[in-house]
C-alpha positions as CSV (number, residue, x, y, z in Angstrom):
1,M,0.0,0.0,0.0
2,G,2.9,2.3,0.9
3,Y,4.6,1.4,-2.4
4,L,1.4,2.3,-4.4
5,K,1.1,5.5,-2.5
6,K,4.8,6.3,-3.2
7,I,4.2,5.6,-6.9
8,R,1.0,7.6,-6.9
9,F,2.7,10.7,-5.5
10,S,5.9,10.2,-7.5
11,L,6.8,13.1,-9.8
12,A,8.2,10.6,-12.3
13,T,5.0,8.7,-12.3
14,K,3.0,11.8,-12.8
15,L,5.3,12.9,-15.7
16,V,5.2,9.4,-17.3
17,V,1.4,9.1,-16.8
18,A,0.8,12.6,-18.1
19,V,3.1,12.2,-21.1
20,G,1.9,8.7,-21.7
21,L,-1.7,9.7,-21.6
22,T,-1.0,12.6,-23.9
23,L,0.9,10.2,-26.2
24,L,-1.8,7.6,-26.0
25,L,-4.5,10.0,-26.8
26,T,-2.4,11.4,-29.7
27,I,-1.5,8.0,-31.1
28,T,-5.1,6.8,-30.6
29,A,-6.5,9.8,-32.4
30,W,-3.9,9.3,-35.1
31,A,-4.8,5.6,-35.4
32,Y,-8.5,6.3,-35.4
33,F,-8.4,8.9,-38.1
34,N,-5.9,6.9,-40.1
35,I,-8.2,3.8,-40.0
36,R,-11.2,5.9,-40.9
37,Y,-9.2,7.4,-43.7
38,Q,-8.1,4.0,-45.0
39,Q,-11.6,2.6,-44.6
40,K,-13.1,5.6,-46.5
41,K,-10.4,5.4,-49.1
42,M,-10.8,1.6,-49.7
43,M,-14.6,1.9,-49.7
44,A,-14.4,4.8,-52.1
45,N,-12.2,2.7,-54.3
46,V,-14.8,-0.2,-54.1
47,F,-17.6,2.3,-54.8
48,D,-15.8,3.7,-57.8
49,A,-14.9,0.3,-59.1
50,S,-18.5,-1.0,-58.6
51,D,-19.9,2.1,-60.2
52,R,-17.5,1.9,-63.2
53,L,-18.5,-1.8,-63.5
54,A,-22.1,-0.9,-63.4
55,N,-21.6,1.7,-66.1
56,T,-19.6,-0.8,-68.1
57,I,-22.4,-3.4,-67.8
58,K,-24.9,-0.7,-68.8
59,L,-22.9,0.2,-71.8
60,G,-22.3,-3.5,-72.6
61,T,-26.0,-4.3,-72.4
62,Q,-27.2,-1.1,-74.0
63,Y,-26.8,-2.4,-77.6
64,A,-28.4,-5.7,-76.7
65,M,-31.3,-3.9,-75.1
66,M,-31.7,-1.8,-78.2
67,R,-32.0,-5.0,-80.2
68,N,-34.0,-6.6,-77.5
69,A,-31.5,-9.5,-77.4
70,R,-32.4,-10.9,-74.2
71,D,-30.1,-13.9,-74.5
72,D,-27.1,-11.6,-75.1
73,I,-28.1,-9.5,-72.1
74,N,-28.4,-12.5,-69.9
75,R,-25.1,-13.9,-71.1
76,I,-23.4,-10.7,-70.4
77,V,-24.8,-10.5,-66.9
78,V,-23.9,-14.1,-66.2
79,D,-20.4,-13.9,-67.6
80,I,-19.6,-10.8,-65.7
81,A,-21.0,-12.2,-62.5
82,R,-18.7,-15.2,-62.8
83,Q,-15.7,-12.8,-62.0
84,Q,-14.3,-12.9,-58.5
85,D,-15.9,-10.9,-55.8
86,F,-19.2,-10.5,-57.7
87,E,-22.2,-11.9,-55.9
88,A,-25.0,-10.9,-58.2
89,I,-26.0,-8.7,-61.1
90,R,-29.6,-7.7,-61.5
91,I,-31.6,-5.6,-63.9
92,Y,-34.9,-4.3,-62.7
93,N,-37.7,-2.8,-64.7
94,K,-39.5,0.2,-63.6
95,K,-42.0,-1.9,-61.6
96,G,-39.3,-3.6,-59.6
97,K,-39.3,-6.9,-61.5
98,I,-36.1,-8.6,-62.0
99,K,-35.7,-9.0,-65.7
100,F,-32.1,-10.2,-65.8
101,S,-30.0,-11.8,-63.1
102,S,-26.8,-13.7,-62.7
103,K,-28.9,-16.0,-60.6
104,S,-31.6,-17.6,-62.8
105,E,-33.8,-18.3,-59.8
106,E,-34.3,-14.6,-59.2
107,I,-35.6,-13.8,-62.7
108,D,-39.1,-12.4,-62.8
109,Q,-39.2,-11.9,-59.1
110,I,-40.8,-8.6,-58.0
111,T,-39.0,-6.5,-55.4
112,H,-41.2,-4.6,-53.0
113,I,-41.2,-0.9,-53.5
114,N,-40.0,-0.4,-49.8
115,S,-37.1,-2.8,-50.2
116,P,-33.7,-1.2,-49.8
117,V,-33.1,-1.6,-53.6
118,C,-36.3,0.3,-54.6
119,N,-36.4,2.6,-51.6
120,A,-33.3,4.4,-52.9
121,C,-35.5,6.0,-55.6
122,H,-39.1,5.4,-54.5
123,Y,-38.9,6.9,-51.0
124,S,-40.7,9.9,-52.5
125,D,-43.5,10.3,-55.0
126,P,-42.8,10.8,-57.8
127,P,-39.6,8.8,-57.6
128,V,-36.3,10.5,-57.8
129,S,-34.8,10.4,-61.2
130,G,-31.2,11.3,-60.2
131,L,-29.2,9.9,-57.3
132,N,-25.7,10.6,-56.0
133,T,-23.2,7.8,-55.6
134,P,-23.7,7.4,-51.8
135,E,-27.5,7.3,-52.3
136,R,-27.1,4.5,-54.8
137,I,-25.0,2.3,-52.5
138,R,-26.2,0.0,-49.9
139,I,-24.2,-2.4,-47.7
140,F,-25.8,-5.4,-46.2
141,N,-24.7,-8.7,-44.8
142,S,-24.4,-11.9,-46.7
143,P,-26.0,-15.1,-45.3
144,R,-22.5,-16.5,-45.3
145,G,-21.3,-13.9,-42.8
146,Y,-19.5,-11.2,-44.8
147,R,-20.7,-7.9,-46.1
148,L,-22.0,-7.2,-49.5
149,L,-22.0,-4.0,-51.4
150,G,-24.9,-3.3,-53.7
151,I,-24.9,-0.4,-56.0
152,I,-28.0,0.8,-57.9
153,S,-27.5,2.4,-61.2
154,P,-30.6,3.8,-62.9
155,I,-31.2,3.0,-66.6
156,P,-32.2,6.2,-68.3
157,N,-34.6,6.4,-71.2
158,Q,-32.4,7.0,-74.2
159,P,-33.8,8.5,-77.4
160,G,-33.0,5.3,-79.2
161,C,-35.2,3.4,-76.8
162,A,-38.1,5.7,-77.2
163,S,-38.1,5.4,-81.0
164,N,-37.1,1.7,-81.3
165,A,-39.9,-0.6,-82.4
166,C,-38.9,-3.4,-80.2
167,H,-40.2,-2.1,-77.0
168,V,-41.4,1.4,-77.2
169,H,-41.1,3.6,-74.2
170,P,-42.9,6.9,-73.9
171,E,-40.6,9.8,-74.1
172,D,-41.8,11.2,-70.8
173,K,-40.4,8.2,-68.9
174,T,-36.9,9.2,-67.8
175,I,-36.0,6.0,-66.0
176,L,-36.7,2.7,-67.6
177,G,-35.2,0.5,-64.8
178,A,-32.2,-0.1,-62.6
179,L,-29.1,-2.1,-62.7
180,E,-27.9,-3.6,-59.4
181,V,-24.4,-4.9,-59.0
182,V,-23.7,-6.8,-55.7
183,V,-20.1,-7.1,-54.9
184,S,-18.5,-9.1,-52.0
185,L,-16.7,-6.9,-49.4
186,E,-15.1,-9.9,-47.8
187,K,-11.6,-9.2,-49.1
188,T,-12.1,-5.5,-48.6
189,D,-13.1,-6.0,-45.0
190,L,-10.2,-8.3,-44.5
191,A,-7.9,-5.7,-46.0
192,I,-9.4,-3.0,-43.9
193,E,-9.1,-5.3,-40.8
194,K,-5.5,-5.9,-41.6
195,I,-4.9,-2.2,-42.0
196,E,-6.6,-1.6,-38.7
197,K,-4.5,-4.2,-37.0
198,N,-1.3,-2.8,-38.6
199,I,-2.2,0.7,-37.6
200,I,-3.2,-0.3,-34.1
201,S,0.0,-2.4,-33.8
202,L,2.0,0.5,-35.1
203,A,0.3,2.8,-32.6
204,C,0.9,0.4,-29.8
205,L,4.5,-0.1,-30.7
206,A,5.0,3.7,-31.1
207,F,3.3,4.2,-27.7
208,F,5.3,1.5,-26.1
209,F,8.7,2.5,-27.4
210,T,8.0,6.2,-26.9
211,S,6.7,5.5,-23.4
212,T,9.7,3.4,-22.6
213,I,12.1,6.1,-23.9
214,I,10.2,8.7,-21.9
215,Y,10.2,6.5,-18.8
216,L,13.9,5.8,-19.1
217,V,14.7,9.5,-19.7
218,V,12.4,10.5,-16.8
219,L,14.0,7.8,-14.7
220,K,17.5,8.8,-15.5
221,F,17.2,12.6,-15.8
222,V,14.3,13.3,-13.4
223,N,13.4,10.4,-11.1
224,R,16.9,9.4,-9.9
225,P,18.2,13.0,-9.6
226,I,15.1,14.0,-7.8
227,R,15.5,11.0,-5.4
228,K,19.1,12.1,-4.8
229,L,17.9,15.7,-4.2
230,I,15.2,14.4,-1.8
231,D,17.7,12.3,0.1
232,A,20.0,15.3,0.2
233,T,17.3,17.6,1.5
234,R,16.2,15.1,4.0
235,Q,19.8,14.8,5.1
236,L,19.8,18.5,5.5
237,A,16.5,18.4,7.4
238,R,17.9,15.8,9.8
239,G,20.9,18.1,10.4
240,E,23.3,15.4,9.3
241,S,26.6,16.2,7.7
242,F,25.9,17.1,4.1
243,S,27.6,15.3,1.3
244,A,27.8,16.4,-2.3
245,V,24.9,15.6,-4.7
246,E,26.4,13.6,-7.5
247,I,24.3,14.9,-10.4
248,R,26.2,16.0,-13.4
249,Q,23.6,17.4,-15.8
250,D,23.7,20.6,-17.8
251,D,20.0,21.3,-17.3
252,E,17.6,22.7,-14.8
253,I,17.9,19.7,-12.5
254,G,21.7,19.9,-12.6
255,R,21.6,23.6,-11.8
256,L,19.0,22.8,-9.0
257,A,21.4,20.1,-7.7
258,L,24.3,22.6,-7.8
259,A,22.1,25.2,-6.0
260,I,21.1,22.6,-3.4
261,E,24.7,21.5,-3.0
262,T,25.7,25.2,-2.5
263,M,22.8,25.7,-0.2
264,G,23.7,22.5,1.7
265,G,27.3,23.7,2.1
266,K,26.1,27.0,3.5
267,I,23.5,25.4,5.6
268,A,26.1,23.0,6.9
269,D,28.4,25.9,7.7
270,N,25.5,27.8,9.3
271,Q,24.4,24.7,11.2
272,A,27.9,24.1,12.4
273,R,28.1,27.7,13.6
274,L,24.6,27.4,15.1
275,N,25.6,24.1,16.8
276,M,28.7,25.8,18.1
277,Q,26.7,28.8,19.3
278,R,24.1,26.5,20.8
279,D,26.7,24.5,22.6
280,E,28.5,27.7,23.6
281,Y,25.2,29.2,24.9
282,Q,24.3,25.9,26.6
283,N,27.7,25.8,28.3
284,L,27.4,29.5,29.2
285,F,24.0,28.9,30.5
286,E,25.3,26.0,32.7
287,I,28.6,27.3,33.8
288,V,28.0,31.0,34.0
289,P,28.9,32.0,37.6
290,C,25.5,33.5,38.4
291,L,22.0,32.1,38.9
292,I,19.9,31.8,35.7
293,T,16.3,30.6,35.8
294,V,13.4,30.5,33.3
295,H,9.9,31.1,34.6
296,D,6.4,30.5,33.2
297,R,3.5,32.8,33.7
298,N,2.6,31.0,37.0
299,Y,6.1,31.8,38.3
300,R,7.2,28.2,38.2
301,L,10.7,27.2,37.3
302,V,10.8,25.8,33.8
303,R,14.6,25.6,33.6
304,Y,17.6,26.6,35.6
305,N,21.4,26.3,35.4
306,R,23.9,24.3,37.3
307,E,24.8,27.1,39.7
308,F,21.1,27.5,40.8
309,A,20.7,23.8,41.2
310,K,23.8,23.6,43.3
311,M,22.8,26.4,45.5
312,F,19.0,25.7,46.0
313,N,18.5,22.1,44.9
314,P,14.9,22.9,43.7
315,D,12.2,20.4,42.9
316,P,10.9,20.4,39.3
317,G,8.0,23.0,38.8
318,M,8.8,24.7,42.1
319,Y,7.7,28.3,42.5
320,C,10.6,30.8,42.1
321,Y,9.9,32.6,45.3
322,T,9.8,29.3,47.2
323,A,13.1,28.2,45.8
324,Y,14.8,31.6,46.3
325,K,13.4,32.8,49.6
326,G,11.3,30.0,51.0
327,R,8.1,32.1,50.6
328,D,4.7,30.7,50.1
329,K,3.5,33.6,47.9
330,K,4.9,35.9,45.2
331,C,7.2,38.7,46.2
332,R,5.7,42.1,46.5
333,N,8.1,43.8,44.1
334,C,8.6,41.1,41.5
335,P,10.6,42.0,38.3
336,V,9.4,38.8,36.6
337,E,5.8,40.0,37.0
338,K,6.8,43.4,35.5
339,T,8.4,41.7,32.6
340,F,5.3,39.6,31.8
341,R,3.2,42.7,32.2
342,D,5.0,45.2,29.9
343,G,7.5,42.9,28.0
344,K,10.5,45.1,29.1
345,L,13.8,44.4,30.9
346,H,13.7,45.0,34.6
347,C,16.4,45.2,37.3
348,S,16.2,45.1,41.0
349,E,18.2,44.3,44.1
350,E,17.1,41.3,46.1
351,T,18.2,39.8,49.4
352,G,17.8,36.3,50.7
353,L,19.2,33.8,53.1
354,N,21.7,31.0,52.3
355,K,21.4,27.5,53.6
356,D,23.8,28.4,56.4
357,G,21.6,31.4,57.4
358,T,23.9,34.1,56.1
359,K,22.5,37.0,54.2
360,T,22.9,37.2,50.4
361,Y,22.6,40.1,48.1
362,W,21.6,39.7,44.4
363,I,21.3,42.0,41.4
364,T,18.4,40.7,39.5
365,R,17.7,41.3,35.8
366,T,14.7,39.9,33.9
367,S,14.0,39.7,30.2
368,P,11.1,38.3,28.2
369,I,11.2,35.2,26.0
370,R,8.9,35.4,23.0
371,N,7.6,32.8,20.5
372,S,7.6,33.2,16.7
373,K,4.4,35.3,17.0
374,G,6.0,37.7,19.4
375,D,3.9,36.6,22.4
376,I,5.7,36.3,25.8
377,I,5.8,32.7,26.8
378,A,8.4,32.8,29.5
379,A,10.8,35.1,31.4
380,I,14.4,34.6,32.0
381,E,15.9,35.8,35.3
382,M,19.6,36.3,36.0
383,N,20.8,36.8,39.5
384,L,24.3,38.0,40.2
385,D,25.6,37.4,43.7
386,V,26.9,40.8,44.8
387,T,27.4,39.8,48.5
388,P,31.2,40.2,48.2
389,S,30.7,43.6,46.5
390,K,28.3,44.6,49.3
391,E,30.8,43.6,51.9
392,L,33.5,45.4,49.9
393,E,31.3,48.5,49.8
394,E,30.9,48.4,53.5
395,K,34.7,47.8,53.9
396,L,35.2,50.7,51.4
397,R,33.0,53.0,53.4
398,Q,34.9,52.0,56.5
399,S,38.2,52.5,54.6
400,E,37.1,55.9,53.4
401,R,36.2,56.9,56.9
402,K,39.6,55.6,58.0
403,Y,41.3,57.3,55.1
404,Y,39.7,60.6,55.9
405,A,40.5,60.2,59.5
406,I,44.2,59.5,58.6
407,F,44.2,62.1,55.9
408,N,42.9,64.8,58.2
409,N,45.1,63.8,61.0
410,I,48.4,63.7,59.1
411,P,50.7,66.1,61.0
412,N,51.7,67.8,57.7
413,P,49.6,69.7,55.1
414,V,48.5,67.4,52.3
415,F,47.1,68.6,49.0
416,V,45.4,66.8,46.1
417,L,46.3,68.7,42.9
418,D,45.0,68.3,39.4
419,F,47.9,67.0,37.3
420,E,47.4,69.4,34.4
421,T,46.3,72.7,36.1
422,L,47.8,72.1,39.6
423,N,44.5,73.4,41.1
424,I,43.8,72.2,44.6
425,L,41.1,69.5,44.6
426,D,41.3,68.5,48.2
427,C,43.3,69.1,51.3
428,N,43.5,68.0,55.0
429,Q,42.9,70.0,58.1
430,M,46.6,70.7,58.7
431,V,46.5,73.1,55.8
432,T,44.4,75.4,57.9
433,T,46.7,74.9,60.9
434,V,49.9,75.7,58.9
435,Y,48.8,78.1,56.2
436,G,45.8,79.7,57.9
437,Y,43.4,79.1,55.0
438,T,40.2,77.1,55.4
439,R,39.4,74.3,53.0
440,E,36.7,76.3,51.3
441,E,39.1,79.3,50.7
442,I,41.7,77.4,48.7
443,M,39.6,74.8,46.8
444,N,40.1,75.0,43.1
445,K,42.9,77.6,43.5
446,S,46.3,77.0,42.1
447,F,49.0,75.5,44.3
448,L,51.4,77.9,42.7
449,D,49.8,80.8,44.5
450,F,51.6,79.7,47.7
451,I,55.0,79.7,46.0
452,Q,57.1,82.9,46.2
453,D,59.2,82.4,43.1
454,K,59.6,84.5,40.0
455,D,59.9,81.5,37.7
456,L,56.6,79.8,38.4
457,A,56.8,77.8,35.1
458,T,59.9,76.1,36.4
459,Q,58.3,75.3,39.7
460,S,55.2,73.9,37.8
461,S,57.5,71.7,35.8
462,R,59.3,70.5,38.9
463,L,56.0,69.6,40.6
464,K,55.1,67.3,37.7
465,T,58.5,65.7,37.1
466,T,60.2,65.4,40.5
467,A,59.4,63.5,43.6
468,V,61.0,66.0,46.2
469,I,61.5,69.7,46.1
470,N,63.5,71.1,49.0
471,R,63.4,74.5,50.7
472,V,60.5,76.1,48.9
473,K,59.3,79.5,50.1
474,H,55.5,79.6,50.8
475,R,53.3,82.5,51.8
476,K,50.7,82.1,54.6
477,K,47.3,83.7,54.7
478,D,48.6,86.4,57.1
479,G,51.4,87.4,54.7
480,S,54.2,85.8,56.5
481,F,56.6,83.3,54.9
482,I,57.6,79.8,55.7
483,Y,60.1,77.4,54.1
484,V,58.8,73.9,53.3
485,D,60.0,70.7,51.8
486,I,57.6,69.2,49.3
487,W,57.0,65.5,48.5
488,I,55.1,64.8,45.3
489,S,53.5,61.5,44.4
490,P,51.5,61.0,41.1
491,S,48.3,59.0,41.6
492,A,44.9,58.2,40.1
493,S,41.6,59.2,41.7
494,P,38.0,59.8,40.7
495,W,39.2,63.2,39.5
496,G,41.6,61.6,37.1
497,R,45.4,62.0,37.3
498,V,46.3,63.9,40.4
499,L,49.4,64.8,42.4
500,L,49.5,64.0,46.2
501,V,51.6,66.8,47.6
502,T,52.8,66.8,51.2
503,S,54.6,69.9,52.6
504,S,56.7,70.0,55.7
505,D,57.4,73.3,57.5
506,I,61.2,73.4,57.8
507,T,61.4,77.1,58.9
508,N,62.5,76.3,62.4
509,R,64.9,73.7,61.2
510,L,66.5,76.1,58.7
511,E,66.8,78.7,61.4
512,T,68.6,76.1,63.6
513,E,70.7,75.1,60.7
514,Q,71.4,78.7,60.0
515,Q,72.5,79.2,63.6
516,L,74.7,76.1,63.3
517,I,76.2,77.3,60.0
518,Q,76.8,80.7,61.6
519,A,78.4,79.1,64.6
520,S,80.5,77.0,62.2
521,K,81.5,80.2,60.4
522,L,82.5,81.8,63.6
523,A,84.4,78.7,64.6
524,T,86.1,78.7,61.3
525,L,87.0,82.4,61.7
526,G,88.4,81.5,65.2
527,E,90.5,78.8,63.7
528,M,91.7,81.2,61.1
529,A,92.5,83.9,63.6
530,T,96.2,83.5,63.4
531,G,96.3,83.7,59.7
532,I,93.9,86.6,59.6
533,A,96.0,88.4,62.2
534,H,99.1,87.8,60.2
535,E,97.2,89.0,57.1
536,L,96.2,92.2,58.9
537,N,99.7,92.7,60.4
538,Q,101.3,93.2,57.1
539,P,99.3,96.3,56.0
540,L,99.4,97.5,59.7
541,S,103.1,97.2,59.7
542,V,103.4,99.2,56.6
543,I,101.1,101.9,58.0
544,K,103.0,101.8,61.3
545,T,106.4,102.2,59.5
546,V,105.1,105.1,57.4
547,S,103.5,106.8,60.4
548,S,106.7,106.4,62.4
549,F,108.8,107.8,59.5
550,F,106.5,110.8,59.3
551,I,106.7,111.4,63.1
552,K,110.4,111.2,63.1
553,K,110.6,113.7,60.2
554,M,108.2,116.0,61.9
555,N,110.1,115.8,65.3
556,K,113.3,116.7,63.4
557,H,111.5,119.4,61.5
558,E,112.8,117.8,58.4
559,K,111.1,118.4,55.2
560,I,109.8,115.4,53.3
561,S,110.2,115.5,49.6
562,D,107.1,115.3,47.4
563,D,108.2,112.1,45.8
564,I,108.7,110.3,49.1
565,L,105.5,111.7,50.5
566,S,103.6,110.5,47.5
567,T,105.1,107.1,47.6
568,M,104.5,106.7,51.3
569,L,100.9,107.8,51.1
570,V,100.2,105.5,48.2
571,K,101.5,102.5,50.2
572,V,99.5,103.5,53.2
573,D,96.4,103.9,51.0
574,G,96.9,100.5,49.4
575,N,97.5,98.7,52.6
576,V,94.5,100.4,54.2
577,D,92.4,99.1,51.2
578,R,93.9,95.6,51.7
579,A,93.0,95.6,55.4
580,S,89.5,96.9,54.7
581,K,89.0,94.3,52.0
582,I,90.1,91.5,54.5
583,I,87.8,92.9,57.2
584,N,84.8,93.3,54.8
585,H,85.4,89.8,53.5
586,M,85.4,88.5,57.1
587,R,82.4,90.5,57.9
588,Q,80.5,89.3,54.8
589,F,81.5,85.7,55.5
590,A,80.4,85.9,59.1
591,R,77.0,87.5,58.1
592,K,73.9,85.3,58.0
593,S,72.9,84.2,54.5
594,E,69.4,84.6,53.1
595,M,69.1,80.9,52.3
596,D,68.3,81.7,48.6
597,L,69.9,80.1,45.6
598,E,71.3,82.3,42.8
599,S,73.4,81.9,39.7
600,V,77.1,81.8,40.7
601,Q,80.5,81.1,39.1
602,V,82.4,78.4,41.0
603,N,85.8,79.9,40.1
604,E,84.8,83.2,41.6
605,I,83.8,81.6,44.9
606,L,87.1,79.7,45.0
607,E,89.0,83.0,44.3
608,R,87.3,84.6,47.3
609,T,88.1,81.5,49.4
610,F,91.8,81.8,48.4
611,E,91.8,85.4,49.4
612,I,90.7,84.7,53.0
613,F,92.4,81.3,53.4
614,S,95.6,81.2,51.4
615,Q,97.5,83.1,54.0
616,Q,96.5,80.5,56.6
617,L,98.2,77.8,54.5
618,K,101.2,80.0,53.7
619,V,101.9,80.7,57.3
620,R,101.8,76.9,58.0
621,G,104.0,76.1,55.1
622,I,101.3,74.2,53.1
623,R,101.4,74.7,49.3
624,L,98.0,75.5,47.6
625,V,97.8,74.3,44.0
626,R,95.0,75.7,41.8
627,D,94.0,73.9,38.6
628,V,90.8,75.6,37.5
629,Q,89.0,75.4,34.1
630,D,88.1,78.7,32.6
631,D,84.6,79.5,31.4
632,L,82.8,77.1,33.6
633,P,79.0,77.2,33.3
634,R,77.2,79.0,36.2
635,I,75.3,77.0,38.8
636,M,72.6,77.6,41.3
637,A,73.9,78.0,44.8
638,D,74.2,80.4,47.8
639,P,77.6,82.0,47.3
640,G,78.2,82.5,51.1
641,R,77.4,79.0,51.9
642,L,79.3,77.6,49.0
643,E,82.4,79.6,50.2
644,Q,81.9,78.1,53.6
645,V,81.9,74.6,52.1
646,F,85.2,75.3,50.4
647,I,86.7,76.7,53.6
648,N,85.5,73.7,55.6
649,F,87.2,71.3,53.2
650,L,90.4,73.4,53.2
651,V,90.4,73.5,57.0
652,N,90.0,69.7,57.1
653,A,92.8,69.3,54.5
654,R,95.0,71.6,56.5
655,D,94.3,69.7,59.8
656,A,94.9,66.3,58.0
657,I,98.3,67.5,56.9
658,E,99.3,68.9,60.3
659,K,98.1,65.7,62.0
660,K,100.3,63.8,59.6
661,W,103.3,66.0,60.6
662,D,102.5,65.5,64.3
663,N,102.6,61.7,63.8
664,M,105.8,62.0,61.7
665,G,107.4,64.5,64.1
666,R,108.5,66.7,61.2
667,K,107.2,68.7,58.3
668,D,107.2,67.6,54.7
669,D,107.7,70.4,52.2
670,D,106.0,68.3,49.5
671,D,102.6,68.4,51.3
672,Q,100.1,70.3,49.4
673,I,96.4,70.9,48.8
674,V,95.2,70.7,45.2
675,I,91.9,72.4,44.0
676,K,90.7,71.4,40.6
677,T,87.6,72.4,38.7
678,G,86.0,71.1,35.4
679,I,82.9,70.0,33.7
680,E,81.6,66.4,33.5
681,R,78.2,65.3,32.0
682,K,76.4,68.6,32.6
683,N,77.9,68.8,36.2
684,V,80.5,71.2,37.5
685,V,83.1,69.1,39.3
686,I,85.3,70.5,42.1
687,E,88.0,68.2,43.5
688,I,89.8,69.1,46.8
689,R,92.7,66.8,47.3
690,D,95.3,66.8,50.1
691,T,98.4,64.8,51.0
692,G,97.3,64.2,54.6
693,E,97.0,61.0,56.5
694,G,93.7,60.1,54.7
695,I,90.4,58.7,56.0
696,P,90.0,55.1,57.0
697,E,87.4,53.2,55.1
698,R,85.5,52.3,58.2
699,L,84.9,56.1,58.8
700,S,84.0,57.1,55.3
701,E,80.3,56.6,55.9
702,K,80.3,58.5,59.2
703,I,82.2,61.7,58.5
704,F,79.2,63.5,57.2
705,E,77.1,62.8,60.4
706,P,76.6,65.8,62.7
707,F,79.0,66.1,65.6
708,F,81.2,63.3,64.3
709,T,84.9,64.2,64.3
710,T,88.2,62.5,64.4
711,K,89.9,65.6,65.9
712,E,90.9,65.9,69.5
713,V,88.6,67.4,72.0
714,G,88.5,71.2,71.7
715,K,89.9,71.2,68.1
716,G,86.6,70.5,66.2
717,T,82.8,70.7,66.5
718,G,82.0,67.9,64.1
719,L,79.6,70.1,62.2
720,G,81.8,71.3,59.3
721,L,81.4,68.3,56.9
722,S,77.8,67.7,58.0
723,I,76.9,71.3,57.2
724,S,78.8,71.2,54.0
725,Y,77.0,68.0,53.0
726,G,73.6,69.7,53.6
727,I,74.6,72.8,51.6
728,I,75.7,70.8,48.6
729,K,72.4,68.8,48.8
730,E,70.4,72.0,48.7
731,C,72.2,72.7,45.4
732,N,71.0,69.3,44.1
733,G,74.6,68.2,44.2
734,S,76.6,65.3,45.6
735,I,79.9,64.7,47.5
736,E,82.0,61.6,47.0
737,I,85.1,60.6,49.0
738,L,88.1,59.0,47.4
739,S,90.5,58.2,50.2
740,E,93.0,55.6,51.4
741,S,94.4,55.6,54.9
742,G,97.9,57.1,54.7
743,N,97.6,58.3,51.1
744,G,95.6,61.5,51.6
745,A,91.9,62.3,50.9
746,C,90.0,63.6,47.9
747,F,86.5,65.1,48.1
748,V,84.7,65.3,44.7
749,I,81.8,67.8,44.6
750,K,79.4,67.6,41.7
751,I,76.7,70.3,41.2
752,P,74.4,70.1,38.2
753,V,74.3,72.9,35.6
754,P,70.7,74.2,35.4
755,V,68.9,73.7,32.1
756,L,68.1,77.0,30.4
757,K,64.6,77.3,29.0
758,S,64.5,78.1,25.3
759,M,63.0,81.4,24.4
760,P,59.5,81.3,22.9
């Protein structure tokens, strides 16, 4: 039954049946009309032959009839009737009486007027005198079972007949009788039957062969390819891996196969991607680290992921509010209900209890799930556990409170500055204590407003590029000034890139340092007292000699020549200037500095140092060697403090050499102090080298500590090198010791050359 149904709905069957029926109808119609044509043609030939024979008989018997030679007429009729296929030849008179016949037993028989022979003419009154060939023909069956053809040929009244004396016929009689020729149609019917059989056989053969060819063509080029295409499409429908359709035809089905093959490849690729996405989404649905559930309109759980099952272990079809919160009715503010109501996404924050009784916080998001018609059939809910975030928020709030408590209680002013504009974004309470400004007064003002410096652009650049700025002069709200050290730390904040700036008031420390430096200067002057006295004694001796000479001359009332007087006064004047210069230098050296850096030339500072200290070394017999490089770049320093540094190093070098002499018990004329200057990698380098006893390696790291000294008690304060170290650091410089015990010491001072800004 299934096979018949398959055949019934087969496209090939439909094509074969449709084409076969069309072909059958066409061939049948052709056979039918051909048979009809052959029948008509053969019958027409028989009709024509019979009619010609009848006319021949009439012509053959006409002469005998004229002579009334009945025997001749009868012999003619009988002889002709003996021919094959002739059944009978009859001649009727006008009354229907058979006058002559090939069958002697029929002579003188009278045929009824309504018989088929007579009815051809006598069906009307008066009888018809002229008949067409079809009207003169009758076909009837022979007792022997085959058909007979009878043709009636009227015998007209000829002029010869009307005037002949043998049997006079009136001239008004147009028909004298009729000649009937009966011919057998047995052979004709057999021929027609044979033709019919041949035509039908030919039609059947044509139908069979044509149908077979059509069937084979349809089977090969339609049925089988279509089966392959059906199998391929079913394979696609089942989602199986698609294989190529092996149809190599350059026709519509071949192009259809190629199109299906191309479509199959694309569908396979799309299916693979869909499968991958499906698996990916399924994996995501299962392993995503949050709770995902699907709810129907009754708030029952339709589906849920692994995380939800692990946390709540729900029963199938459980209500969501029962699974989540153990409730027996829907939550009052339900995002799922809102989603079903308006079809939009909703978000809320929910709380619940874990199995261990701890409180849990969730961020809940709901979204509708629609069918192909756009109707909402379910809602998906995603819950993200934000309990750690909530705990972190609480810790953050506590941390912020702690931060602000620490921030406001830091014992130094702290500023939060915008990285680009250096505007103050925040500050702690110590700003008010140190600077006198309230937080509201300085918010969004520039930090540069505090700085008392002509070159604010340089200070702005230093704030953005350095970590520490020492000894910056700031102005307070009351107009007074303080010195601060600044520590800068870049950071990120809600405001963006910021600078955390901490300032430390060092005014008191600097004043103390200034006092120590001043004390060190005075101590240095005390240590140089002998040399300074000797330096002053020379001009005083000259002045004393000149004054004594003048007194003697005056007591003797001797006249002093103008040349001598001029020479003496010039010497007095020059020595007075020399003494004044020494005294002014000492007074300037002893004066407190302003703690400001300025552009200075190192060689000039060294020259001033030589003026005040060279005599000290000369008196003690220590040679001072100067190896200075001309045209050194200028540096930023306090000239008074830098001179004090050089004097401190010269004093230490002098003491090291004298200590060496004491240990040796004699002087060494080769002992010397060498001062060398130069430039190295954008740094001005000053080397102070002596030939003293050197510094032991174990003491190299301690000599710059305050109050540390290797001198005997009463011969040193231990502040000289410490103060010198601090002064060089204020110039952003460094001090390096190159020394070996017994081989002298070398102090290398490096001070950077400031970068000059290019002119706009």
